[in-house]
C-alpha positions in Angstrom: -46.3 155.2 -133.3 -46.8 158.2 -131.1 -45.0 160.4 -133.5 -47.2 159.0 -136.4 -50.3 159.8 -134.4 -49.2 163.4 -133.8 -48.3 163.7 -137.4 -51.8 162.6 -138.5 -53.4 165.1 -136.1 -51.2 167.9 -137.5 -51.9 167.2 -141.2 -54.8 166.5 -143.5 -55.5 164.2 -146.4 -56.3 160.5 -146.7 -55.8 157.9 -143.9 -57.0 154.5 -142.9 -60.5 154.0 -141.6 -62.1 151.1 -139.7 -61.6 147.9 -141.7 -59.9 149.8 -144.5 -56.2 150.1 -145.5 -56.0 152.8 -148.2 -53.0 154.5 -149.5 -52.2 157.6 -147.4 -51.2 161.1 -148.5 -50.9 163.8 -145.9 -50.5 167.5 -146.5 -49.4 170.4 -144.4 -52.4 172.6 -143.6 -50.5 175.9 -144.0 -48.7 175.3 -147.2 -51.0 172.5 -148.5 -47.9 170.8 -149.7 -47.3 167.0 -149.4 -45.9 166.1 -146.0 -45.9 162.3 -146.0 -47.0 159.2 -147.8 -47.8 155.6 -146.9 -48.5 153.0 -149.6 -50.0 149.5 -149.3 -48.5 146.6 -151.2 -51.1 145.1 -153.7 -51.6 141.4 -153.3 -52.1 140.8 -157.1 -49.1 140.6 -159.4 -49.4 141.7 -163.0 -48.8 139.2 -165.7 -45.5 139.2 -167.6 -47.3 140.8 -170.6 -48.7 143.6 -168.4 -45.4 144.2 -166.7 -43.7 144.6 -170.0 -46.1 147.4 -170.8 -44.8 149.5 -167.9 -41.1 148.7 -168.5 -40.7 152.0 -170.3 -41.7 154.4 -167.6 -41.3 158.1 -168.0 -38.2 159.7 -166.4 -38.7 160.9 -162.9 -39.3 164.7 -162.5 -38.4 166.0 -159.0 -41.4 167.8 -157.6 -44.3 167.2 -155.2 -48.0 167.7 -154.7 -50.0 170.6 -153.4 -53.6 170.2 -152.3 -56.3 172.5 -153.9 -58.0 172.9 -150.5 -57.7 171.8 -146.9 -60.0 168.8 -146.6 -59.7 165.0 -145.9 -60.4 162.5 -148.7 -60.3 158.8 -149.4 -57.6 157.3 -151.6 -58.1 153.7 -152.6 -55.0 151.5 -152.5 -53.5 150.2 -155.8 -54.7 146.8 -157.0 -51.9 145.6 -159.3 -48.2 145.1 -158.6 -45.8 145.2 -161.5 -42.3 143.7 -160.8 -39.1 143.9 -162.7 -36.6 141.0 -162.8 -34.8 140.9 -159.5 -37.4 143.3 -158.1 -35.2 146.3 -158.7 -38.3 148.4 -159.3 -41.8 147.9 -157.9 -44.6 149.7 -159.7 -48.2 149.7 -158.3 -51.1 150.7 -160.4 -54.7 151.7 -159.5 -55.9 149.0 -161.9 -55.0 147.3 -165.2 -56.9 149.9 -167.2 -54.1 152.3 -166.5 -52.0 150.3 -169.0 -54.3 151.1 -171.8 -52.9 154.6 -172.2 -49.5 156.3 -171.8 -48.4 157.5 -168.4 -47.7 161.2 -168.6 -45.0 161.5 -166.0 -43.5 160.2 -162.7 -43.2 162.9 -160.0 -40.4 162.2 -157.5 -41.6 162.9 -154.0 -38.7 161.2 -152.1 -35.5 159.4 -152.9 -36.4 156.5 -155.2 -40.2 157.1 -154.7 -42.4 158.5 -157.4 -46.1 159.0 -158.2 -47.4 158.0 -161.6 -49.6 160.5 -163.3 -52.1 160.0 -166.1 -54.5 162.7 -167.3 -53.5 164.8 -164.4 -54.5 162.1 -161.9 -52.3 160.0 -159.6 -52.8 156.4 -160.8 -50.0 154.6 -159.0 -46.5 154.8 -157.5 -43.1 153.3 -158.1 -40.2 152.4 -155.7 -36.7 151.9 -157.0 -34.3 149.4 -155.2 -36.9 148.3 -152.6 -34.4 146.0 -150.9 -32.5 149.1 -149.7 -35.5 150.4 -147.8 -36.6 147.2 -146.0 -37.2 148.0 -142.3 -39.6 147.1 -139.6 -42.5 149.4 -138.5 -41.2 153.0 -138.1 -37.4 152.3 -137.8 -35.0 154.0 -140.2 -33.6 151.7 -142.9 -30.0 150.5 -142.7 -27.8 153.0 -144.6 -25.6 150.2 -145.9 -26.3 148.5 -149.2 -28.3 145.3 -148.9 -26.5 141.9 -149.3 -27.2 139.8 -152.4 -28.9 137.2 -150.3 -31.3 139.8 -149.0 -32.2 140.8 -152.5 -32.9 137.2 -153.5 -35.0 136.6 -150.4 -37.0 139.8 -151.1 -38.0 138.3 -154.5 -38.9 135.0 -152.9 -41.0 136.7 -150.2 -42.8 138.8 -152.7 -43.6 135.7 -154.7 -45.0 134.1 -151.6 -47.4 137.0 -150.7 -48.7 137.7 -154.2 -50.7 135.8 -156.7 -50.4 133.1 -158.0 -48.1 131.6 -155.4 -50.1 132.8 -152.4 -53.1 130.9 -153.8 -51.1 127.7 -153.8 -49.9 128.4 -150.2 -53.4 129.0 -149.0 -54.6 125.8 -150.7 -51.8 123.9 -148.9 -49.9 122.9 -152.1 -46.8 121.0 -150.9 -44.4 122.7 -153.2 -45.6 126.2 -152.2 -45.5 125.3 -148.5 -41.9 124.0 -148.9 -41.0 127.3 -150.5 -42.5 129.1 -147.5 -40.6 127.0 -145.0 -37.4 127.4 -146.9 -37.7 131.2 -147.0 -38.5 131.3 -143.3 -35.5 129.1 -142.5 -33.1 131.1 -144.7 -34.2 134.4 -143.1 -33.8 133.1 -139.6 -30.3 131.7 -140.3 -29.0 134.7 -142.3 -26.3 136.4 -140.1 -25.6 139.5 -142.2 -28.1 142.2 -142.9 -30.2 141.2 -139.9 -32.5 144.3 -139.8 -33.6 143.6 -143.4 -33.9 139.9 -142.8 -36.1 140.6 -139.8 -38.3 142.9 -141.9 -38.8 140.1 -144.4 -39.6 137.7 -141.7 -42.3 140.1 -140.5 -43.6 140.2 -144.1 -44.3 136.5 -144.2 -44.9 136.0 -140.5 -48.7 135.5 -140.8 -48.4 132.9 -143.6 -45.8 131.0 -141.6 -47.9 131.0 -138.5 -51.1 130.0 -140.3 -49.3 127.0 -141.9 -46.9 126.0 -139.2 -48.5 122.6 -138.7 -49.0 121.7 -142.4 
């Protein structure tokens, strides 16, 4: 946390404000090149029809971003999450209108992380193999490949924290609450891949706590 605070002081760009959780892009003030990024997970999943429209993403082109000038700015978080089968790729879009036109390119800014560009504007991001990068807070991810059970539980947890399943959880639907309890139990008793299991437990922790007595 202290390193992150020092990093924010030494860079410029977008960052969270009071009561807001935007996406974060930080730039080096000398070179004006991208120095770090932090993306929020949208709570709304795209429909199967919309997801199919982003299945043919452009190839990733290695590159980066360079700010036109040294100044802070606001960057709204993406609203829509598109998921592939097995959640091998997560794609977040600024809004559904992005799907009405072709995406120009994906700019790779880190291993398996790319920004989506349309009309010269960043309109989303994609993460390939998200299970590999599961970690808590600011810890480095486990360098070993994730276990199959972890991949399955990632999909279940993403179901639980996004629409429409989260609406059923919040409404106290018995089937949805049973899924939440089952996921919580499976993660607590998973012996292998503990660091990733703990990260997934943290992902659903608030839901579990809010519905512990239901």
